[in-house]
PDB file of N, CA, C and O in Angstrom:
ATOM      1  N   MET A   1      67.643 139.121  88.312  1.00  0.00           N
ATOM      2  CA  MET A   1      68.578 138.050  88.007  1.00  0.00           C
ATOM      3  C   MET A   1      67.797 136.739  88.020  1.00  0.00           C
ATOM      4  O   MET A   1      66.962 136.517  88.898  1.00  0.00           O
ATOM      5  N   SER A   2      68.070 135.869  87.042  1.00  0.00           N
ATOM      6  CA  SER A   2      67.327 134.612  86.976  1.00  0.00           C
ATOM      7  C   SER A   2      67.789 133.663  88.075  1.00  0.00           C
ATOM      8  O   SER A   2      68.877 133.816  88.630  1.00  0.00           O
ATOM      9  N   ALA A   3      66.957 132.695  88.376  1.00  0.00           N
ATOM     10  CA  ALA A   3      67.223 131.778  89.494  1.00  0.00           C
ATOM     11  C   ALA A   3      68.403 130.860  89.221  1.00  0.00           C
ATOM     12  O   ALA A   3      69.051 130.398  90.161  1.00  0.00           O
ATOM     13  N   ASN A   4      68.701 130.582  87.935  1.00  0.00           N
ATOM     14  CA  ASN A   4      69.788 129.641  87.641  1.00  0.00           C
ATOM     15  C   ASN A   4      71.150 130.323  87.524  1.00  0.00           C
ATOM     16  O   ASN A   4      72.154 129.641  87.320  1.00  0.00           O
ATOM     17  N   LYS A   5      71.208 131.628  87.647  1.00  0.00           N
ATOM     18  CA  LYS A   5      72.493 132.337  87.598  1.00  0.00           C
ATOM     19  C   LYS A   5      72.927 132.710  89.011  1.00  0.00           C
ATOM     20  O   LYS A   5      72.145 133.210  89.820  1.00  0.00           O
ATOM     21  N   LYS A   6      74.191 132.450  89.271  1.00  0.00           N
ATOM     22  CA  LYS A   6      74.750 132.748  90.590  1.00  0.00           C
ATOM     23  C   LYS A   6      75.063 134.231  90.703  1.00  0.00           C
ATOM     24  O   LYS A   6      75.534 134.842  89.743  1.00  0.00           O
ATOM     25  N   ASN A   7      74.812 134.801  91.842  1.00  0.00           N
ATOM     26  CA  ASN A   7      75.154 136.187  92.091  1.00  0.00           C
ATOM     27  C   ASN A   7      76.664 136.273  92.324  1.00  0.00           C
ATOM     28  O   ASN A   7      77.158 135.890  93.384  1.00  0.00           O
ATOM     29  N   LEU A   8      77.381 136.774  91.334  1.00  0.00           N
ATOM     30  CA  LEU A   8      78.845 136.812  91.409  1.00  0.00           C
ATOM     31  C   LEU A   8      79.346 137.912  92.338  1.00  0.00           C
ATOM     32  O   LEU A   8      80.453 137.810  92.867  1.00  0.00           O
ATOM     33  N   GLU A   9      78.570 138.939  92.543  1.00  0.00           N
ATOM     34  CA  GLU A   9      79.037 140.046  93.371  1.00  0.00           C
ATOM     35  C   GLU A   9      79.285 139.626  94.810  1.00  0.00           C
ATOM     36  O   GLU A   9      80.100 140.240  95.498  1.00  0.00           O
ATOM     37  N   SER A  10      78.599 138.591  95.278  1.00  0.00           N
ATOM     38  CA  SER A  10      78.808 138.153  96.658  1.00  0.00           C
ATOM     39  C   SER A  10      80.165 137.471  96.839  1.00  0.00           C
ATOM     40  O   SER A  10      80.639 137.340  97.967  1.00  0.00           O
ATOM     41  N   ASP A  11      80.807 137.027  95.726  1.00  0.00           N
ATOM     42  CA  ASP A  11      82.109 136.360  95.806  1.00  0.00           C
ATOM     43  C   ASP A  11      83.279 137.351  95.839  1.00  0.00           C
ATOM     44  O   ASP A  11      84.395 136.976  96.200  1.00  0.00           O
ATOM     45  N   TRP A  12      83.034 138.606  95.467  1.00  0.00           N
ATOM     46  CA  TRP A  12      84.106 139.584  95.415  1.00  0.00           C
ATOM     47  C   TRP A  12      84.514 140.002  96.815  1.00  0.00           C
ATOM     48  O   TRP A  12      83.683 140.198  97.702  1.00  0.00           O
ATOM     49  N   GLN A  13      85.822 140.130  96.983  1.00  0.00           N
ATOM     50  CA  GLN A  13      86.356 140.610  98.261  1.00  0.00           C
ATOM     51  C   GLN A  13      86.745 142.067  98.106  1.00  0.00           C
ATOM     52  O   GLN A  13      86.957 142.552  96.995  1.00  0.00           O
ATOM     53  N   ASP A  14      86.835 142.741  99.203  1.00  0.00           N
ATOM     54  CA  ASP A  14      87.251 144.136  99.196  1.00  0.00           C
ATOM     55  C   ASP A  14      88.712 144.207  98.760  1.00  0.00           C
ATOM     56  O   ASP A  14      89.558 143.583  99.401  1.00  0.00           O
ATOM     57  N   PRO A  15      89.047 144.948  97.686  1.00  0.00           N
ATOM     58  CA  PRO A  15      90.444 145.016  97.231  1.00  0.00           C
ATOM     59  C   PRO A  15      91.376 145.623  98.275  1.00  0.00           C
ATOM     60  O   PRO A  15      92.589 145.420  98.213  1.00  0.00           O
ATOM     61  N   ASP A  16      90.826 146.362  99.230  1.00  0.00           N
ATOM     62  CA  ASP A  16      91.666 146.940 100.275  1.00  0.00           C
ATOM     63  C   ASP A  16      92.161 145.883 101.259  1.00  0.00           C
ATOM     64  O   ASP A  16      93.087 146.142 102.028  1.00  0.00           O
ATOM     65  N   ASP A  17      91.549 144.683 101.242  1.00  0.00           N
ATOM     66  CA  ASP A  17      91.982 143.598 102.117  1.00  0.00           C
ATOM     67  C   ASP A  17      93.248 142.908 101.604  1.00  0.00           C
ATOM     68  O   ASP A  17      93.926 142.212 102.359  1.00  0.00           O
ATOM     69  N   ALA A  18      93.559 143.099 100.339  1.00  0.00           N
ATOM     70  CA  ALA A  18      94.725 142.442  99.751  1.00  0.00           C
ATOM     71  C   ALA A  18      95.999 143.122 100.249  1.00  0.00           C
ATOM     72  O   ALA A  18      96.030 144.343 100.403  1.00  0.00           O
ATOM     73  N   PRO A  19      97.067 142.327 100.507  1.00  0.00           N
ATOM     74  CA  PRO A  19      98.321 142.948 100.966  1.00  0.00           C
ATOM     75  C   PRO A  19      98.987 143.723  99.837  1.00  0.00           C
ATOM     76  O   PRO A  19      98.797 143.406  98.663  1.00  0.00           O
ATOM     77  N   ASP A  20      99.750 144.717 100.189  1.00  0.00           N
ATOM     78  CA  ASP A  20     100.512 145.496  99.221  1.00  0.00           C
ATOM     79  C   ASP A  20     101.776 144.712  98.880  1.00  0.00           C
ATOM     80  O   ASP A  20     102.710 144.659  99.681  1.00  0.00           O
ATOM     81  N   LEU A  21     101.808 144.103  97.694  1.00  0.00           N
ATOM     82  CA  LEU A  21     102.925 143.240  97.307  1.00  0.00           C
ATOM     83  C   LEU A  21     104.162 144.018  96.864  1.00  0.00           C
ATOM     84  O   LEU A  21     105.192 143.417  96.559  1.00  0.00           O
ATOM     85  N   SER A  22     104.073 145.331  96.825  1.00  0.00           N
ATOM     86  CA  SER A  22     105.236 146.125  96.426  1.00  0.00           C
ATOM     87  C   SER A  22     106.089 146.544  97.614  1.00  0.00           C
ATOM     88  O   SER A  22     107.090 147.238  97.433  1.00  0.00           O
ATOM     89  N   THR A  23     105.721 146.143  98.817  1.00  0.00           N
ATOM     90  CA  THR A  23     106.503 146.512  99.993  1.00  0.00           C
ATOM     91  C   THR A  23     107.814 145.725 100.020  1.00  0.00           C
ATOM     92  O   THR A  23     107.886 144.628  99.466  1.00  0.00           O
ATOM     93  N   PRO A  24     108.848 146.274 100.657  1.00  0.00           N
ATOM     94  CA  PRO A  24     110.137 145.580 100.725  1.00  0.00           C
ATOM     95  C   PRO A  24     110.018 144.178 101.345  1.00  0.00           C
ATOM     96  O   PRO A  24     110.738 143.258 100.955  1.00  0.00           O
ATOM     97  N   GLU A  25     109.126 144.029 102.290  1.00  0.00           N
ATOM     98  CA  GLU A  25     108.946 142.723 102.930  1.00  0.00           C
ATOM     99  C   GLU A  25     108.521 141.666 101.907  1.00  0.00           C
ATOM    100  O   GLU A  25     109.084 140.572 101.866  1.00  0.00           O
ATOM    101  N   TRP A  26     107.530 142.001 101.086  1.00  0.00           N
ATOM    102  CA  TRP A  26     107.059 141.055 100.074  1.00  0.00           C
ATOM    103  C   TRP A  26     108.099 140.879  98.966  1.00  0.00           C
ATOM    104  O   TRP A  26     108.281 139.771  98.461  1.00  0.00           O
ATOM    105  N   GLN A  27     108.778 141.955  98.586  1.00  0.00           N
ATOM    106  CA  GLN A  27     109.798 141.850  97.540  1.00  0.00           C
ATOM    107  C   GLN A  27     110.920 140.902  97.965  1.00  0.00           C
ATOM    108  O   GLN A  27     111.444 140.155  97.137  1.00  0.00           O
ATOM    109  N   ALA A  28     111.294 140.925  99.253  1.00  0.00           N
ATOM    110  CA  ALA A  28     112.326 140.017  99.763  1.00  0.00           C
ATOM    111  C   ALA A  28     111.842 138.566  99.688  1.00  0.00           C
ATOM    112  O   ALA A  28     112.609 137.666  99.345  1.00  0.00           O
ATOM    113  N   ILE A  29     110.584 138.352 100.006  1.00  0.00           N
ATOM    114  CA  ILE A  29     110.023 136.994  99.929  1.00  0.00           C
ATOM    115  C   ILE A  29     110.049 136.503  98.484  1.00  0.00           C
ATOM    116  O   ILE A  29     110.445 135.367  98.224  1.00  0.00           O
ATOM    117  N   PHE A  30     109.627 137.358  97.535  1.00  0.00           N
ATOM    118  CA  PHE A  30     109.609 136.972  96.122  1.00  0.00           C
ATOM    119  C   PHE A  30     111.019 136.697  95.603  1.00  0.00           C
ATOM    120  O   PHE A  30     111.206 135.812  94.767  1.00  0.00           O
ATOM    121  N   ALA A  31     112.007 137.441  96.086  1.00  0.00           N
ATOM    122  CA  ALA A  31     113.380 137.269  95.614  1.00  0.00           C
ATOM    123  C   ALA A  31     113.954 135.915  96.023  1.00  0.00           C
ATOM    124  O   ALA A  31     114.824 135.379  95.337  1.00  0.00           O
ATOM    125  N   LYS A  32     113.474 135.361  97.136  1.00  0.00           N
ATOM    126  CA  LYS A  32     113.987 134.077  97.622  1.00  0.00           C
ATOM    127  C   LYS A  32     113.400 132.881  96.879  1.00  0.00           C
ATOM    128  O   LYS A  32     113.996 131.804  96.862  1.00  0.00           O
ATOM    129  N   VAL A  33     112.249 133.066  96.274  1.00  0.00           N
ATOM    130  CA  VAL A  33     111.554 131.944  95.631  1.00  0.00           C
ATOM    131  C   VAL A  33     112.103 131.754  94.227  1.00  0.00           C
ATOM    132  O   VAL A  33     112.102 132.691  93.428  1.00  0.00           O
ATOM    133  N   PRO A  34     112.585 130.520  93.910  1.00  0.00           N
ATOM    134  CA  PRO A  34     113.090 130.284  92.554  1.00  0.00           C
ATOM    135  C   PRO A  34     111.938 130.275  91.548  1.00  0.00           C
ATOM    136  O   PRO A  34     110.835 129.813  91.842  1.00  0.00           O
ATOM    137  N   VAL A  35     112.222 130.794  90.363  1.00  0.00           N
ATOM    138  CA  VAL A  35     111.216 130.825  89.301  1.00  0.00           C
ATOM    139  C   VAL A  35     111.300 129.521  88.528  1.00  0.00           C
ATOM    140  O   VAL A  35     112.338 129.207  87.946  1.00  0.00           O
ATOM    141  N   ARG A  36     110.220 128.765  88.520  1.00  0.00           N
ATOM    142  CA  ARG A  36     110.167 127.506  87.774  1.00  0.00           C
ATOM    143  C   ARG A  36     108.921 127.545  86.903  1.00  0.00           C
ATOM    144  O   ARG A  36     107.799 127.445  87.399  1.00  0.00           O
ATOM    145  N   ARG A  37     109.126 127.690  85.629  1.00  0.00           N
ATOM    146  CA  ARG A  37     108.004 127.733  84.705  1.00  0.00           C
ATOM    147  C   ARG A  37     108.071 126.539  83.763  1.00  0.00           C
ATOM    148  O   ARG A  37     109.132 126.214  83.230  1.00  0.00           O
ATOM    149  N   GLY A  38     106.951 125.903  83.568  1.00  0.00           N
ATOM    150  CA  GLY A  38     106.877 124.794  82.621  1.00  0.00           C
ATOM    151  C   GLY A  38     107.520 123.535  83.155  1.00  0.00           C
ATOM    152  O   GLY A  38     107.893 123.445  84.325  1.00  0.00           O
ATOM    153  N   ARG A  39     107.637 122.579  82.278  1.00  0.00           N
ATOM    154  CA  ARG A  39     108.259 121.303  82.634  1.00  0.00           C
ATOM    155  C   ARG A  39     109.771 121.461  82.703  1.00  0.00           C
ATOM    156  O   ARG A  39     110.344 122.307  82.017  1.00  0.00           O
ATOM    157  N   PRO A  40     110.417 120.645  83.533  1.00  0.00           N
ATOM    158  CA  PRO A  40     111.891 120.703  83.535  1.00  0.00           C
ATOM    159  C   PRO A  40     112.422 120.219  82.188  1.00  0.00           C
ATOM    160  O   PRO A  40     111.830 119.331  81.574  1.00  0.00           O
ATOM    161  N   PRO A  41     113.523 120.790  81.726  1.00  0.00           N
ATOM    162  CA  PRO A  41     114.060 120.364  80.434  1.00  0.00           C
ATOM    163  C   PRO A  41     114.531 118.912  80.476  1.00  0.00           C
ATOM    164  O   PRO A  41     115.079 118.451  81.477  1.00  0.00           O
ATOM    165  N   LEU A  42     114.310 118.208  79.381  1.00  0.00           N
ATOM    166  CA  LEU A  42     114.737 116.813  79.271  1.00  0.00           C
ATOM    167  C   LEU A  42     116.177 116.745  78.800  1.00  0.00           C
ATOM    168  O   LEU A  42     116.639 117.617  78.064  1.00  0.00           O
ATOM    169  N   ASP A  43     116.893 115.697  79.229  1.00  0.00           N
ATOM    170  CA  ASP A  43     118.257 115.500  78.746  1.00  0.00           C
ATOM    171  C   ASP A  43     118.256 115.189  77.252  1.00  0.00           C
ATOM    172  O   ASP A  43     119.115 115.665  76.509  1.00  0.00           O
ATOM    173  N   GLU A  44     117.282 114.386  76.820  1.00  0.00           N
ATOM    174  CA  GLU A  44     117.149 114.037  75.412  1.00  0.00           C
ATOM    175  C   GLU A  44     115.703 114.264  74.980  1.00  0.00           C
ATOM    176  O   GLU A  44     114.899 113.333  74.995  1.00  0.00           O
ATOM    177  N   PRO A  45     115.370 115.493  74.597  1.00  0.00           N
ATOM    178  CA  PRO A  45     113.989 115.771  74.211  1.00  0.00           C
ATOM    179  C   PRO A  45     113.603 115.039  72.930  1.00  0.00           C
ATOM    180  O   PRO A  45     114.456 114.736  72.095  1.00  0.00           O
ATOM    181  N   LYS A  46     112.319 114.762  72.785  1.00  0.00           N
ATOM    182  CA  LYS A  46     111.842 114.096  71.579  1.00  0.00           C
ATOM    183  C   LYS A  46     111.931 115.061  70.405  1.00  0.00           C
ATOM    184  O   LYS A  46     111.917 116.279  70.580  1.00  0.00           O
ATOM    185  N   VAL A  47     112.023 114.494  69.208  1.00  0.00           N
ATOM    186  CA  VAL A  47     112.172 115.264  67.986  1.00  0.00           C
ATOM    187  C   VAL A  47     110.917 115.099  67.149  1.00  0.00           C
ATOM    188  O   VAL A  47     110.439 113.983  66.944  1.00  0.00           O
ATOM    189  N   SER A  48     110.393 116.197  66.672  1.00  0.00           N
ATOM    190  CA  SER A  48     109.236 116.146  65.789  1.00  0.00           C
ATOM    191  C   SER A  48     109.704 115.766  64.390  1.00  0.00           C
ATOM    192  O   SER A  48     110.686 116.311  63.885  1.00  0.00           O
ATOM    193  N   THR A  49     108.993 114.827  63.768  1.00  0.00           N
ATOM    194  CA  THR A  49     109.368 114.373  62.438  1.00  0.00           C
ATOM    195  C   THR A  49     108.113 113.968  61.677  1.00  0.00           C
ATOM    196  O   THR A  49     107.021 113.908  62.242  1.00  0.00           O
ATOM    197  N   THR A  50     108.281 113.700  60.419  1.00  0.00           N
ATOM    198  CA  THR A  50     107.195 113.186  59.586  1.00  0.00           C
ATOM    199  C   THR A  50     107.609 111.812  59.096  1.00  0.00           C
ATOM    200  O   THR A  50     108.739 111.614  58.650  1.00  0.00           O
ATOM    201  N   ILE A  51     106.692 110.869  59.181  1.00  0.00           N
ATOM    202  CA  ILE A  51     106.982 109.501  58.744  1.00  0.00           C
ATOM    203  C   ILE A  51     105.777 108.989  57.972  1.00  0.00           C
ATOM    204  O   ILE A  51     104.636 109.274  58.334  1.00  0.00           O
ATOM    205  N   ARG A  52     106.028 108.237  56.913  1.00  0.00           N
ATOM    206  CA  ARG A  52     104.938 107.676  56.123  1.00  0.00           C
ATOM    207  C   ARG A  52     104.739 106.230  56.547  1.00  0.00           C
ATOM    208  O   ARG A  52     105.669 105.424  56.531  1.00  0.00           O
ATOM    209  N   LEU A  53     103.490 105.917  56.932  1.00  0.00           N
ATOM    210  CA  LEU A  53     103.131 104.577  57.356  1.00  0.00           C
ATOM    211  C   LEU A  53     101.989 104.059  56.486  1.00  0.00           C
ATOM    212  O   LEU A  53     101.203 104.841  55.951  1.00  0.00           O
ATOM    213  N   ASP A  54     101.906 102.749  56.349  1.00  0.00           N
ATOM    214  CA  ASP A  54     100.763 102.167  55.648  1.00  0.00           C
ATOM    215  C   ASP A  54      99.496 102.510  56.420  1.00  0.00           C
ATOM    216  O   ASP A  54      99.503 102.576  57.649  1.00  0.00           O
ATOM    217  N   ALA A  55      98.417 102.727  55.691  1.00  0.00           N
ATOM    218  CA  ALA A  55      97.155 103.144  56.304  1.00  0.00           C
ATOM    219  C   ALA A  55      96.658 102.126  57.322  1.00  0.00           C
ATOM    220  O   ALA A  55      96.146 102.505  58.375  1.00  0.00           O
ATOM    221  N   ASP A  56      96.804 100.834  57.017  1.00  0.00           N
ATOM    222  CA  ASP A  56      96.308  99.812  57.939  1.00  0.00           C
ATOM    223  C   ASP A  56      97.132  99.764  59.229  1.00  0.00           C
ATOM    224  O   ASP A  56      96.593  99.487  60.301  1.00  0.00           O
ATOM    225  N   VAL A  57      98.428 100.031  59.124  1.00  0.00           N
ATOM    226  CA  VAL A  57      99.281 100.054  60.321  1.00  0.00           C
ATOM    227  C   VAL A  57      98.884 101.225  61.209  1.00  0.00           C
ATOM    228  O   VAL A  57      98.705 101.063  62.416  1.00  0.00           O
ATOM    229  N   LEU A  58      98.748 102.388  60.617  1.00  0.00           N
ATOM    230  CA  LEU A  58      98.361 103.577  61.374  1.00  0.00           C
ATOM    231  C   LEU A  58      96.975 103.398  61.991  1.00  0.00           C
ATOM    232  O   LEU A  58      96.752 103.756  63.147  1.00  0.00           O
ATOM    233  N   SER A  59      96.057 102.846  61.219  1.00  0.00           N
ATOM    234  CA  SER A  59      94.698 102.622  61.721  1.00  0.00           C
ATOM    235  C   SER A  59      94.707 101.679  62.920  1.00  0.00           C
ATOM    236  O   SER A  59      93.976 101.896  63.886  1.00  0.00           O
ATOM    237  N   ALA A  60      95.527 100.640  62.860  1.00  0.00           N
ATOM    238  CA  ALA A  60      95.593  99.667  63.962  1.00  0.00           C
ATOM    239  C   ALA A  60      96.109 100.327  65.237  1.00  0.00           C
ATOM    240  O   ALA A  60      95.569 100.088  66.317  1.00  0.00           O
ATOM    241  N   PHE A  61      97.140 101.148  65.125  1.00  0.00           N
ATOM    242  CA  PHE A  61      97.675 101.824  66.316  1.00  0.00           C
ATOM    243  C   PHE A  61      96.675 102.844  66.861  1.00  0.00           C
ATOM    244  O   PHE A  61      96.491 102.944  68.074  1.00  0.00           O
ATOM    245  N   ARG A  62      96.033 103.597  65.974  1.00  0.00           N
ATOM    246  CA  ARG A  62      95.068 104.605  66.423  1.00  0.00           C
ATOM    247  C   ARG A  62      93.828 103.974  67.042  1.00  0.00           C
ATOM    248  O   ARG A  62      93.215 104.552  67.939  1.00  0.00           O
ATOM    249  N   SER A  63      93.461 102.792  66.566  1.00  0.00           N
ATOM    250  CA  SER A  63      92.254 102.137  67.092  1.00  0.00           C
ATOM    251  C   SER A  63      92.434 101.697  68.544  1.00  0.00           C
ATOM    252  O   SER A  63      91.451 101.449  69.242  1.00  0.00           O
ATOM    253  N   GLU A  64      93.672 101.600  68.998  1.00  0.00           N
ATOM    254  CA  GLU A  64      93.938 101.223  70.387  1.00  0.00           C
ATOM    255  C   GLU A  64      93.752 102.403  71.342  1.00  0.00           C
ATOM    256  O   GLU A  64      93.861 102.243  72.558  1.00  0.00           O
ATOM    257  N   GLY A  65      93.471 103.587  70.790  1.00  0.00           N
ATOM    258  CA  GLY A  65      93.178 104.746  71.628  1.00  0.00           C
ATOM    259  C   GLY A  65      94.345 105.691  71.787  1.00  0.00           C
ATOM    260  O   GLY A  65      95.357 105.565  71.098  1.00  0.00           O
ATOM    261  N   PRO A  66      94.203 106.652  72.708  1.00  0.00           N
ATOM    262  CA  PRO A  66      95.250 107.653  72.933  1.00  0.00           C
ATOM    263  C   PRO A  66      96.581 106.998  73.304  1.00  0.00           C
ATOM    264  O   PRO A  66      96.621 105.947  73.944  1.00  0.00           O
ATOM    265  N   GLY A  67      97.658 107.646  72.886  1.00  0.00           N
ATOM    266  CA  GLY A  67      98.994 107.116  73.147  1.00  0.00           C
ATOM    267  C   GLY A  67      99.535 106.303  71.990  1.00  0.00           C
ATOM    268  O   GLY A  67     100.550 105.620  72.128  1.00  0.00           O
ATOM    269  N   TRP A  68      98.862 106.372  70.848  1.00  0.00           N
ATOM    270  CA  TRP A  68      99.295 105.552  69.720  1.00  0.00           C
ATOM    271  C   TRP A  68     100.690 105.937  69.239  1.00  0.00           C
ATOM    272  O   TRP A  68     101.439 105.065  68.798  1.00  0.00           O
ATOM    273  N   GLN A  69     101.059 107.203  69.309  1.00  0.00           N
ATOM    274  CA  GLN A  69     102.402 107.605  68.891  1.00  0.00           C
ATOM    275  C   GLN A  69     103.459 107.031  69.832  1.00  0.00           C
ATOM    276  O   GLN A  69     104.533 106.623  69.389  1.00  0.00           O
ATOM    277  N   THR A  70     103.158 107.000  71.116  1.00  0.00           N
ATOM    278  CA  THR A  70     104.076 106.407  72.093  1.00  0.00           C
ATOM    279  C   THR A  70     104.228 104.920  71.835  1.00  0.00           C
ATOM    280  O   THR A  70     105.331 104.383  71.932  1.00  0.00           O
ATOM    281  N   ARG A  71     103.122 104.243  71.504  1.00  0.00           N
ATOM    282  CA  ARG A  71     103.206 102.805  71.216  1.00  0.00           C
ATOM    283  C   ARG A  71     104.049 102.541  69.973  1.00  0.00           C
ATOM    284  O   ARG A  71     104.823 101.584  69.949  1.00  0.00           O
ATOM    285  N   ILE A  72     103.914 103.373  68.940  1.00  0.00           N
ATOM    286  CA  ILE A  72     104.760 103.220  67.751  1.00  0.00           C
ATOM    287  C   ILE A  72     106.223 103.412  68.138  1.00  0.00           C
ATOM    288  O   ILE A  72     107.087 102.663  67.682  1.00  0.00           O
ATOM    289  N   ASN A  73     106.505 104.405  68.971  1.00  0.00           N
ATOM    290  CA  ASN A  73     107.868 104.646  69.435  1.00  0.00           C
ATOM    291  C   ASN A  73     108.400 103.438  70.197  1.00  0.00           C
ATOM    292  O   ASN A  73     109.560 103.060  70.031  1.00  0.00           O
ATOM    293  N   ASP A  74     107.550 102.825  71.040  1.00  0.00           N
ATOM    294  CA  ASP A  74     107.969 101.645  71.811  1.00  0.00           C
ATOM    295  C   ASP A  74     108.297 100.466  70.896  1.00  0.00           C
ATOM    296  O   ASP A  74     109.262  99.740  71.136  1.00  0.00           O
ATOM    297  N   VAL A  75     107.499 100.278  69.852  1.00  0.00           N
ATOM    298  CA  VAL A  75     107.755  99.192  68.898  1.00  0.00           C
ATOM    299  C   VAL A  75     109.075  99.423  68.168  1.00  0.00           C
ATOM    300  O   VAL A  75     109.865  98.496  67.990  1.00  0.00           O
ATOM    301  N   LEU A  76     109.307 100.649  67.752  1.00  0.00           N
ATOM    302  CA  LEU A  76     110.571 100.959  67.067  1.00  0.00           C
ATOM    303  C   LEU A  76     111.767 100.789  68.006  1.00  0.00           C
ATOM    304  O   LEU A  76     112.818 100.306  67.586  1.00  0.00           O
ATOM    305  N   ARG A  77     111.614 101.180  69.270  1.00  0.00           N
ATOM    306  CA  ARG A  77     112.697 101.007  70.235  1.00  0.00           C
ATOM    307  C   ARG A  77     112.987  99.523  70.474  1.00  0.00           C
ATOM    308  O   ARG A  77     114.147  99.116  70.543  1.00  0.00           O
ATOM    309  N   ALA A  78     111.930  98.721  70.601  1.00  0.00           N
ATOM    310  CA  ALA A  78     112.105  97.276  70.794  1.00  0.00           C
ATOM    311  C   ALA A  78     112.835  96.663  69.594  1.00  0.00           C
ATOM    312  O   ALA A  78     113.674  95.779  69.761  1.00  0.00           O
ATOM    313  N   HIS A  79     112.515  97.131  68.402  1.00  0.00           N
ATOM    314  CA  HIS A  79     113.208  96.641  67.201  1.00  0.00           C
ATOM    315  C   HIS A  79     114.697  96.992  67.263  1.00  0.00           C
ATOM    316  O   HIS A  79     115.548  96.159  66.951  1.00  0.00           O
ATOM    317  N   LEU A  80     115.009  98.227  67.668  1.00  0.00           N
ATOM    318  CA  LEU A  80     116.416  98.628  67.782  1.00  0.00           C
ATOM    319  C   LEU A  80     117.144  97.798  68.833  1.00  0.00           C
ATOM    320  O   LEU A  80     118.300  97.424  68.638  1.00  0.00           O
ATOM    321  N   ASP A  81     116.474  97.508  69.946  1.00  0.00           N
ATOM    322  CA  ASP A  81     117.081  96.684  70.999  1.00  0.00           C
ATOM    323  C   ASP A  81     117.374  95.275  70.490  1.00  0.00           C
ATOM    324  O   ASP A  81     118.433  94.715  70.774  1.00  0.00           O
ATOM    325  N   ARG A  82     116.432  94.704  69.736  1.00  0.00           N
ATOM    326  CA  ARG A  82     116.655  93.361  69.180  1.00  0.00           C
ATOM    327  C   ARG A  82     117.812  93.371  68.196  1.00  0.00           C
ATOM    328  O   ARG A  82     118.620  92.443  68.168  1.00  0.00           O
ATOM    329  N   GLN A  83     117.892  94.425  67.387  1.00  0.00           N
ATOM    330  CA  GLN A  83     118.984  94.528  66.399  1.00  0.00           C
ATOM    331  C   GLN A  83     120.335  94.644  67.094  1.00  0.00           C
ATOM    332  O   GLN A  83     121.313  94.044  66.647  1.00  0.00           O
ATOM    333  N   SER A  84     120.401  95.407  68.180  1.00  0.00           N
ATOM    334  CA  SER A  84     121.687  95.568  68.867  1.00  0.00           C
ATOM    335  C   SER A  84     122.088  94.298  69.593  1.00  0.00           C
ATOM    336  O   SER A  84     123.282  94.068  69.785  1.00  0.00           O
ATOM    337  N   ASN A  85     121.132  93.454  70.009  1.00  0.00           N
ATOM    338  CA  ASN A  85     121.440  92.204  70.679  1.00  0.00           C
ATOM    339  C   ASN A  85     121.929  91.145  69.690  1.00  0.00           C
ATOM    340  O   ASN A  85     122.618  90.210  70.097  1.00  0.00           O
ATOM    341  N   ARG A  86     121.601  91.264  68.433  1.00  0.00           N
ATOM    342  CA  ARG A  86     122.038  90.305  67.395  1.00  0.00           C
ATOM    343  C   ARG A  86     123.492  90.509  67.039  1.00  0.00           C
ATOM    344  O   ARG A  86     124.137  89.588  66.539  1.00  0.00           O
ATOM    345  N   ARG A  87     124.007  91.658  67.278  1.00  0.00           N
ATOM    346  CA  ARG A  87     125.395  91.958  66.859  1.00  0.00           C
ATOM    347  C   ARG A  87     126.383  91.509  67.857  1.00  0.00           C
ATOM    348  O   ARG A  87     127.585  91.685  67.658  1.00  0.00           O
TER     349      ARG A  87
END
């Protein structure tokens, strides 16, 4: 084995040391734990859409780095807020 490779066999544990998860004791523990997978659902999830923007506008938002779609969303929301305040 070369000097720059780690000996992985030393990290392995004896499989007989692992508890038997099929026993009634472990099954009762698993039954009590709620299953939570992924993110919690949003009340108002975002919607995927396609929008056509001028190249210079898109370039300006993208040049500010990651999160450019969120910034576009914030600008559109601010516009809607201003429009609702005018009425």
